[in-house]
N, CA, C and O atoms as a GROMACS GRO file, in nm:
protein
  428
    1MET      N    1  -0.499   0.098  -2.116
    1MET     CA    2  -0.368   0.136  -2.070
    1MET      C    3  -0.383   0.215  -1.940
    1MET      O    4  -0.458   0.312  -1.934
    2GLU      N    5  -0.312   0.172  -1.839
    2GLU     CA    6  -0.318   0.240  -1.710
    2GLU      C    7  -0.221   0.356  -1.709
    2GLU      O    8  -0.116   0.352  -1.773
    3ASP      N    9  -0.257   0.460  -1.636
    3ASP     CA   10  -0.172   0.579  -1.623
    3ASP      C   11  -0.130   0.591  -1.478
    3ASP      O   12  -0.211   0.624  -1.392
    4HIS      N   13  -0.002   0.566  -1.452
    4HIS     CA   14   0.050   0.571  -1.316
    4HIS      C   15   0.119   0.705  -1.294
    4HIS      O   16   0.242   0.713  -1.302
    5GLN      N   17   0.042   0.808  -1.267
    5GLN     CA   18   0.099   0.940  -1.247
    5GLN      C   19   0.126   0.962  -1.100
    5GLN      O   20   0.043   0.933  -1.014
    6GLU      N   21   0.244   1.014  -1.072
    6GLU     CA   22   0.282   1.049  -0.936
    6GLU      C   23   0.325   1.195  -0.939
    6GLU      O   24   0.444   1.223  -0.953
    7PRO      N   25   0.230   1.289  -0.926
    7PRO     CA   26   0.257   1.430  -0.948
    7PRO      C   27   0.351   1.495  -0.847
    7PRO      O   28   0.399   1.606  -0.872
    8GLN      N   29   0.380   1.431  -0.734
    8GLN     CA   30   0.460   1.496  -0.633
    8GLN      C   31   0.606   1.516  -0.674
    8GLN      O   32   0.672   1.604  -0.619
    9GLU      N   33   0.657   1.441  -0.767
    9GLU     CA   34   0.794   1.460  -0.814
    9GLU      C   35   0.801   1.427  -0.963
    9GLU      O   36   0.715   1.356  -1.015
   10PRO      N   37   0.904   1.477  -1.032
   10PRO     CA   38   0.913   1.451  -1.177
   10PRO      C   39   0.942   1.304  -1.206
   10PRO      O   40   0.998   1.233  -1.123
   11HIS      N   41   0.903   1.261  -1.325
   11HIS     CA   42   0.931   1.125  -1.368
   11HIS      C   43   1.079   1.110  -1.398
   11HIS      O   44   1.149   1.210  -1.419
   12GLY      N   45   1.127   0.987  -1.402
   12GLY     CA   46   1.267   0.961  -1.430
   12GLY      C   47   1.312   1.005  -1.567
   12GLY      O   48   1.430   1.034  -1.587
   13TYR      N   49   1.222   1.013  -1.661
   13TYR     CA   50   1.259   1.050  -1.798
   13TYR      C   51   1.260   1.201  -1.821
   13TYR      O   52   1.291   1.245  -1.931
   14THR      N   53   1.227   1.279  -1.721
   14THR     CA   54   1.211   1.424  -1.738
   14THR      C   55   1.333   1.489  -1.803
   14THR      O   56   1.318   1.574  -1.890
   15GLU      N   57   1.453   1.450  -1.761
   15GLU     CA   58   1.574   1.510  -1.818
   15GLU      C   59   1.591   1.479  -1.966
   15GLU      O   60   1.650   1.558  -2.040
   16GLU      N   61   1.539   1.366  -2.009
   16GLU     CA   62   1.553   1.323  -2.149
   16GLU      C   63   1.426   1.346  -2.229
   16GLU      O   64   1.416   1.300  -2.343
   17LYS      N   65   1.331   1.415  -2.173
   17LYS     CA   66   1.199   1.430  -2.235
   17LYS      C   67   1.208   1.484  -2.377
   17LYS      O   68   1.144   1.429  -2.467
   18GLN      N   69   1.283   1.589  -2.399
   18GLN     CA   70   1.292   1.648  -2.533
   18GLN      C   71   1.354   1.551  -2.634
   18GLN      O   72   1.312   1.545  -2.749
   19ALA      N   73   1.454   1.475  -2.590
   19ALA     CA   74   1.514   1.375  -2.679
   19ALA      C   75   1.413   1.267  -2.715
   19ALA      O   76   1.406   1.224  -2.830
   20TYR      N   77   1.335   1.222  -2.616
   20TYR     CA   78   1.232   1.122  -2.644
   20TYR      C   79   1.127   1.177  -2.740
   20TYR      O   80   1.084   1.108  -2.832
   21LEU      N   81   1.086   1.301  -2.718
   21LEU     CA   82   0.987   1.361  -2.806
   21LEU      C   83   1.039   1.372  -2.949
   21LEU      O   84   0.965   1.347  -3.044
   22ARG      N   85   1.166   1.410  -2.965
   22ARG     CA   86   1.225   1.416  -3.100
   22ARG      C   87   1.223   1.279  -3.167
   22ARG      O   88   1.185   1.267  -3.284
   23ARG      N   89   1.262   1.177  -3.093
   23ARG     CA   90   1.264   1.042  -3.150
   23ARG      C   91   1.123   0.997  -3.188
   23ARG      O   92   1.103   0.936  -3.293
   24LEU      N   93   1.027   1.026  -3.102
   24LEU     CA   94   0.889   0.985  -3.130
   24LEU      C   95   0.831   1.060  -3.249
   24LEU      O   96   0.758   1.002  -3.330
   25LYS      N   97   0.863   1.188  -3.261
   25LYS     CA   98   0.816   1.265  -3.378
   25LYS      C   99   0.880   1.212  -3.506
   25LYS      O  100   0.815   1.208  -3.611
   26ARG      N  101   1.006   1.172  -3.497
   26ARG     CA  102   1.072   1.114  -3.614
   26ARG      C  103   1.005   0.982  -3.652
   26ARG      O  104   0.981   0.956  -3.770
   27ALA      N  105   0.973   0.899  -3.553
   27ALA     CA  106   0.905   0.772  -3.581
   27ALA      C  107   0.767   0.797  -3.640
   27ALA      O  108   0.722   0.726  -3.730
   28GLU      N  109   0.699   0.900  -3.588
   28GLU     CA  110   0.568   0.936  -3.641
   28GLU      C  111   0.579   0.972  -3.789
   28GLU      O  112   0.496   0.932  -3.871
   29GLY      N  113   0.682   1.047  -3.823
   29GLY     CA  114   0.704   1.083  -3.963
   29GLY      C  115   0.734   0.961  -4.048
   29GLY      O  116   0.690   0.951  -4.163
   30GLN      N  117   0.811   0.867  -3.991
   30GLN     CA  118   0.841   0.744  -4.064
   30GLN      C  119   0.713   0.664  -4.091
   30GLN      O  120   0.696   0.608  -4.199
   31VAL      N  121   0.623   0.659  -3.993
   31VAL     CA  122   0.497   0.586  -4.010
   31VAL      C  123   0.414   0.651  -4.121
   31VAL      O  124   0.354   0.582  -4.203
   32ARG      N  125   0.410   0.783  -4.122
   32ARG     CA  126   0.338   0.852  -4.231
   32ARG      C  127   0.402   0.819  -4.366
   32ARG      O  128   0.332   0.800  -4.465
   33GLY      N  129   0.534   0.812  -4.368
   33GLY     CA  130   0.604   0.776  -4.491
   33GLY      C  131   0.570   0.635  -4.536
   33GLY      O  132   0.556   0.609  -4.655
   34ILE      N  133   0.558   0.544  -4.442
   34ILE     CA  134   0.521   0.406  -4.475
   34ILE      C  135   0.380   0.402  -4.533
   34ILE      O  136   0.355   0.333  -4.632
   35ALA      N  137   0.288   0.477  -4.473
   35ALA     CA  138   0.152   0.483  -4.527
   35ALA      C  139   0.154   0.535  -4.670
   35ALA      O  140   0.082   0.484  -4.757
   36ARG      N  141   0.237   0.635  -4.694
   36ARG     CA  142   0.248   0.691  -4.829
   36ARG      C  143   0.305   0.586  -4.925
   36ARG      O  144   0.261   0.576  -5.040
   37MET      N  145   0.402   0.508  -4.878
   37MET     CA  146   0.460   0.402  -4.961
   37MET      C  147   0.354   0.300  -5.001
   37MET      O  148   0.351   0.254  -5.116
   38VAL      N  149   0.267   0.264  -4.906
   38VAL     CA  150   0.160   0.168  -4.936
   38VAL      C  151   0.064   0.229  -5.037
   38VAL      O  152   0.024   0.164  -5.133
   39GLU      N  153   0.026   0.357  -5.014
   39GLU     CA  154  -0.063   0.424  -5.108
   39GLU      C  155  -0.005   0.428  -5.249
   39GLU      O  156  -0.079   0.419  -5.347
   40GLU      N  157   0.127   0.440  -5.259
   40GLU     CA  158   0.194   0.450  -5.389
   40GLU      C  159   0.238   0.315  -5.444
   40GLU      O  160   0.311   0.308  -5.542
   41ASP      N  161   0.192   0.207  -5.378
   41ASP     CA  162   0.224   0.070  -5.422
   41ASP      C  163   0.374   0.045  -5.436
   41ASP      O  164   0.419  -0.013  -5.534
   42LYS      N  165   0.450   0.088  -5.337
   42LYS     CA  166   0.595   0.064  -5.338
   42LYS      C  167   0.624  -0.083  -5.312
   42LYS      O  168   0.536  -0.159  -5.270
   43TYR      N  169   0.745  -0.122  -5.338
   43TYR     CA  170   0.790  -0.260  -5.326
   43TYR      C  171   0.780  -0.307  -5.180
   43TYR      O  172   0.820  -0.236  -5.088
   44CYS      N  173   0.724  -0.427  -5.160
   44CYS     CA  174   0.698  -0.482  -5.026
   44CYS      C  175   0.822  -0.480  -4.936
   44CYS      O  176   0.813  -0.441  -4.820
   45ILE      N  177   0.933  -0.521  -4.988
   45ILE     CA  178   1.055  -0.530  -4.907
   45ILE      C  179   1.098  -0.391  -4.860
   45ILE      O  180   1.146  -0.376  -4.748
   46ASP      N  181   1.082  -0.291  -4.944
   46ASP     CA  182   1.115  -0.154  -4.903
   46ASP      C  183   1.024  -0.108  -4.789
   46ASP      O  184   1.070  -0.040  -4.697
   47ILE      N  185   0.898  -0.144  -4.796
   47ILE     CA  186   0.803  -0.108  -4.689
   47ILE      C  187   0.841  -0.180  -4.561
   47ILE      O  188   0.843  -0.120  -4.454
   48LEU      N  189   0.872  -0.309  -4.572
   48LEU     CA  190   0.912  -0.386  -4.453
   48LEU      C  191   1.040  -0.330  -4.390
   48LEU      O  192   1.054  -0.330  -4.268
   49THR      N  193   1.131  -0.283  -4.474
   49THR     CA  194   1.254  -0.223  -4.423
   49THR      C  195   1.223  -0.099  -4.341
   49THR      O  196   1.283  -0.077  -4.235
   50GLN      N  197   1.130  -0.018  -4.388
   50GLN     CA  198   1.091   0.102  -4.314
   50GLN      C  199   1.017   0.068  -4.185
   50GLN      O  200   1.034   0.135  -4.083
   51ILE      N  201   0.935  -0.036  -4.190
   51ILE     CA  202   0.866  -0.081  -4.068
   51ILE      C  203   0.968  -0.126  -3.964
   51ILE      O  204   0.954  -0.096  -3.845
   52ALA      N  205   1.070  -0.198  -4.008
   52ALA     CA  206   1.175  -0.243  -3.916
   52ALA      C  207   1.246  -0.123  -3.854
   52ALA      O  208   1.281  -0.126  -3.736
   53ALA      N  209   1.268  -0.018  -3.932
   53ALA     CA  210   1.333   0.102  -3.881
   53ALA      C  211   1.248   0.171  -3.774
   53ALA      O  212   1.301   0.218  -3.673
   54VAL      N  213   1.117   0.176  -3.795
   54VAL     CA  214   1.026   0.236  -3.696
   54VAL      C  215   1.026   0.152  -3.569
   54VAL      O  216   1.032   0.205  -3.458
   55ASN      N  217   1.020   0.020  -3.586
   55ASN     CA  218   1.023  -0.068  -3.470
   55ASN      C  219   1.151  -0.048  -3.389
   55ASN      O  220   1.148  -0.045  -3.266
   56LYS      N  221   1.263  -0.035  -3.458
   56LYS     CA  222   1.391  -0.014  -3.390
   56LYS      C  223   1.391   0.119  -3.314
   56LYS      O  224   1.440   0.126  -3.202
   57ALA      N  225   1.336   0.223  -3.375
   57ALA     CA  226   1.330   0.355  -3.310
   57ALA      C  227   1.242   0.349  -3.185
   57ALA      O  228   1.280   0.403  -3.081
   58LEU      N  229   1.127   0.286  -3.196
   58LEU     CA  230   1.038   0.274  -3.080
   58LEU      C  231   1.100   0.186  -2.972
   58LEU      O  232   1.082   0.212  -2.853
   59HIS      N  233   1.171   0.083  -3.013
   59HIS     CA  234   1.240  -0.004  -2.917
   59HIS      C  235   1.344   0.076  -2.839
   59HIS      O  236   1.357   0.060  -2.718
   60ALA      N  237   1.417   0.163  -2.907
   60ALA     CA  238   1.518   0.246  -2.841
   60ALA      C  239   1.454   0.339  -2.737
   60ALA      O  240   1.507   0.357  -2.628
   61VAL      N  241   1.340   0.397  -2.772
   61VAL     CA  242   1.268   0.482  -2.677
   61VAL      C  243   1.222   0.398  -2.558
   61VAL      O  244   1.234   0.440  -2.443
   62SER      N  245   1.169   0.280  -2.585
   62SER     CA  246   1.121   0.191  -2.479
   62SER      C  247   1.232   0.154  -2.382
   62SER      O  248   1.214   0.160  -2.260
   63ILE      N  249   1.346   0.117  -2.436
   63ILE     CA  250   1.460   0.078  -2.351
   63ILE      C  251   1.506   0.197  -2.268
   63ILE      O  252   1.536   0.182  -2.150
   64GLY      N  253   1.512   0.314  -2.329
   64GLY     CA  254   1.552   0.434  -2.256
   64GLY      C  255   1.456   0.466  -2.142
   64GLY      O  256   1.499   0.496  -2.031
   65LEU      N  257   1.326   0.459  -2.170
   65LEU     CA  258   1.226   0.484  -2.065
   65LEU      C  259   1.235   0.380  -1.954
   65LEU      O  260   1.221   0.413  -1.836
   66LEU      N  261   1.258   0.256  -1.991
   66LEU     CA  262   1.271   0.151  -1.892
   66LEU      C  263   1.394   0.174  -1.805
   66LEU      O  264   1.389   0.158  -1.683
   67GLU      N  265   1.504   0.211  -1.867
   67GLU     CA  266   1.626   0.241  -1.791
   67GLU      C  267   1.602   0.358  -1.695
   67GLU      O  268   1.644   0.354  -1.580
   68ASP      N  269   1.536   0.462  -1.745
   68ASP     CA  270   1.504   0.577  -1.659
   68ASP      C  271   1.412   0.536  -1.544
   68ASP      O  272   1.429   0.583  -1.432
   69HIS      N  273   1.317   0.450  -1.572
   69HIS     CA  274   1.225   0.405  -1.468
   69HIS      C  275   1.301   0.330  -1.358
   69HIS      O  276   1.279   0.354  -1.239
   70ILE      N  277   1.389   0.241  -1.399
   70ILE     CA  278   1.464   0.164  -1.300
   70ILE      C  279   1.556   0.256  -1.220
   70ILE      O  280   1.562   0.247  -1.098
   71ALA      N  281   1.628   0.344  -1.290
   71ALA     CA  282   1.723   0.432  -1.223
   71ALA      C  283   1.655   0.532  -1.130
   71ALA      O  284   1.712   0.569  -1.027
   72HIS      N  285   1.536   0.574  -1.164
   72HIS     CA  286   1.468   0.677  -1.085
   72HIS      C  287   1.364   0.616  -0.992
   72HIS      O  288   1.373   0.629  -0.870
   73CYS      N  289   1.265   0.551  -1.049
   73CYS     CA  290   1.150   0.504  -0.970
   73CYS      C  291   1.184   0.382  -0.883
   73CYS      O  292   1.148   0.378  -0.765
   74VAL      N  293   1.252   0.284  -0.941
   74VAL     CA  294   1.282   0.163  -0.863
   74VAL      C  295   1.387   0.195  -0.756
   74VAL      O  296   1.374   0.152  -0.641
   75VAL      N  297   1.489   0.269  -0.792
   75VAL     CA  298   1.590   0.307  -0.692
   75VAL      C  299   1.527   0.395  -0.584
   75VAL      O  300   1.556   0.377  -0.466
   76GLY      N  301   1.442   0.488  -0.624
   76GLY     CA  302   1.372   0.571  -0.526
   76GLY      C  303   1.286   0.487  -0.433
   76GLY      O  304   1.280   0.512  -0.312
   77ALA      N  305   1.219   0.387  -0.489
   77ALA     CA  306   1.136   0.298  -0.406
   77ALA      C  307   1.224   0.217  -0.311
   77ALA      O  308   1.182   0.189  -0.198
   78ALA      N  309   1.344   0.180  -0.355
   78ALA     CA  310   1.435   0.106  -0.266
   78ALA      C  311   1.475   0.192  -0.147
   78ALA      O  312   1.477   0.143  -0.034
   79HIS      N  313   1.506   0.318  -0.172
   79HIS     CA  314   1.540   0.409  -0.062
   79HIS      C  315   1.420   0.427   0.032
   79HIS      O  316   1.434   0.422   0.154
   80GLU      N  317   1.303   0.448  -0.027
   80GLU     CA  318   1.182   0.466   0.053
   80GLU      C  319   1.152   0.340   0.134
   80GLU      O  320   1.111   0.347   0.249
   81SER      N  321   1.173   0.224   0.069
   81SER     CA  322   1.148   0.097   0.134
   81SER      C  323   1.237   0.080   0.257
   81SER      O  324   1.191   0.033   0.362
   82LEU      N  325   1.363   0.119   0.245
   82LEU     CA  326   1.456   0.112   0.359
   82LEU      C  327   1.416   0.211   0.468
   82LEU      O  328   1.415   0.177   0.586
   83ALA      N  329   1.384   0.332   0.427
   83ALA     CA  330   1.350   0.436   0.525
   83ALA      C  331   1.224   0.400   0.604
   83ALA      O  332   1.216   0.427   0.724
   84GLU      N  333   1.128   0.341   0.537
   84GLU     CA  334   1.001   0.307   0.601
   84GLU      C  335   0.998   0.163   0.653
   84GLU      O  336   0.900   0.118   0.711
   85GLU      N  337   1.109   0.092   0.628
   85GLU     CA  338   1.119  -0.050   0.667
   85GLU      C  339   1.000  -0.130   0.614
   85GLU      O  340   0.938  -0.209   0.686
   86ASN      N  341   0.970  -0.105   0.485
   86ASN     CA  342   0.858  -0.172   0.420
   86ASN      C  343   0.906  -0.227   0.286
   86ASN      O  344   0.907  -0.154   0.186
   87PRO      N  345   0.946  -0.353   0.281
   87PRO     CA  346   0.999  -0.411   0.156
   87PRO      C  347   0.896  -0.417   0.043
   87PRO      O  348   0.934  -0.431  -0.073
   88GLN      N  349   0.768  -0.406   0.076
   88GLN     CA  350   0.664  -0.413  -0.027
   88GLN      C  351   0.673  -0.296  -0.124
   88GLN      O  352   0.636  -0.309  -0.240
   89ILE      N  353   0.721  -0.181  -0.077
   89ILE     CA  354   0.730  -0.062  -0.162
   89ILE      C  355   0.820  -0.090  -0.283
   89ILE      O  356   0.782  -0.064  -0.397
   90VAL      N  357   0.938  -0.143  -0.258
   90VAL     CA  358   1.029  -0.172  -0.369
   90VAL      C  359   0.978  -0.291  -0.451
   90VAL      O  360   0.992  -0.292  -0.573
   91GLN      N  361   0.919  -0.389  -0.385
   91GLN     CA  362   0.866  -0.504  -0.458
   91GLN      C  363   0.759  -0.463  -0.556
   91GLN      O  364   0.752  -0.517  -0.667
   92ASP      N  365   0.674  -0.368  -0.518
   92ASP     CA  366   0.570  -0.319  -0.609
   92ASP      C  367   0.630  -0.255  -0.733
   92ASP      O  368   0.583  -0.278  -0.844
   93LYS      N  369   0.736  -0.173  -0.715
   93LYS     CA  370   0.801  -0.108  -0.830
   93LYS      C  371   0.872  -0.210  -0.918
   93LYS      O  372   0.870  -0.198  -1.041
   94VAL      N  373   0.935  -0.311  -0.857
   94VAL     CA  374   1.001  -0.416  -0.935
   94VAL      C  375   0.897  -0.494  -1.015
   94VAL      O  376   0.919  -0.527  -1.131
   95SER      N  377   0.784  -0.525  -0.952
   95SER     CA  378   0.677  -0.597  -1.023
   95SER      C  379   0.624  -0.514  -1.139
   95SER      O  380   0.596  -0.568  -1.247
   96GLU      N  381   0.609  -0.385  -1.117
   96GLU     CA  382   0.562  -0.294  -1.222
   96GLU      C  383   0.661  -0.294  -1.340
   96GLU      O  384   0.619  -0.300  -1.456
   97ALA      N  385   0.790  -0.287  -1.310
   97ALA     CA  386   0.893  -0.289  -1.416
   97ALA      C  387   0.893  -0.423  -1.488
   97ALA      O  388   0.906  -0.427  -1.611
   98THR      N  389   0.880  -0.531  -1.414
   98THR     CA  390   0.877  -0.664  -1.474
   98THR      C  391   0.758  -0.679  -1.569
   98THR      O  392   0.772  -0.735  -1.677
   99ALA      N  393   0.643  -0.629  -1.528
   99ALA     CA  394   0.525  -0.634  -1.615
   99ALA      C  395   0.547  -0.553  -1.743
   99ALA      O  396   0.506  -0.595  -1.851
  100ALA      N  397   0.612  -0.437  -1.729
  100ALA     CA  398   0.641  -0.355  -1.848
  100ALA      C  399   0.737  -0.427  -1.941
  100ALA      O  400   0.719  -0.425  -2.063
  101ILE      N  401   0.838  -0.491  -1.886
  101ILE     CA  402   0.933  -0.568  -1.968
  101ILE      C  403   0.860  -0.680  -2.039
  101ILE      O  404   0.884  -0.706  -2.157
  102SER      N  405   0.773  -0.746  -1.968
  102SER     CA  406   0.695  -0.856  -2.028
  102SER      C  407   0.612  -0.806  -2.146
  102SER      O  408   0.606  -0.870  -2.251
  103ARG      N  409   0.548  -0.690  -2.129
  103ARG     CA  410   0.468  -0.632  -2.239
  103ARG      C  411   0.557  -0.600  -2.358
  103ARG      O  412   0.519  -0.623  -2.473
  104LEU      N  413   0.676  -0.545  -2.331
  104LEU     CA  414   0.767  -0.512  -2.441
  104LEU      C  415   0.813  -0.637  -2.515
  104LEU      O  416   0.826  -0.635  -2.637
  105LEU      N  417   0.837  -0.744  -2.442
  105LEU     CA  418   0.882  -0.866  -2.506
  105LEU      C  419   0.774  -0.930  -2.591
  105LEU      O  420   0.803  -0.997  -2.690
  106ARG      N  421   0.648  -0.910  -2.552
  106ARG     CA  422   0.538  -0.966  -2.629
  106ARG      C  423   0.505  -0.884  -2.753
  106ARG      O  424   0.437  -0.932  -2.844
  107SER      N  425   0.554  -0.760  -2.758
  107SER     CA  426   0.519  -0.676  -2.872
  107SER      C  427   0.609  -0.698  -2.991
  107SER      O  428   0.592  -0.633  -3.094
   0.00000   0.00000   0.00000
């Protein structure tokens, strides 16, 4: 997994960081609960229902992060691209977002 850190300014998700962390901690708790269900030999359909709930929670975080990325990073790159008269800047951010969407669709 690549880490694209740009320390000069905050990430697009910074304003929602605490909300994302709460959601992720809740999903983490759900995963522990699923492991406990397997250990206790719970009914398969009940386990699958909980797995679907975790997937939905992670999907919501993913969509939110993607929206923040587009609103912050891609729009920022568009402004920078215009200011520097370099269309490659925005194209790189769009390609990065497209690759992330592709990974999400494959998961």
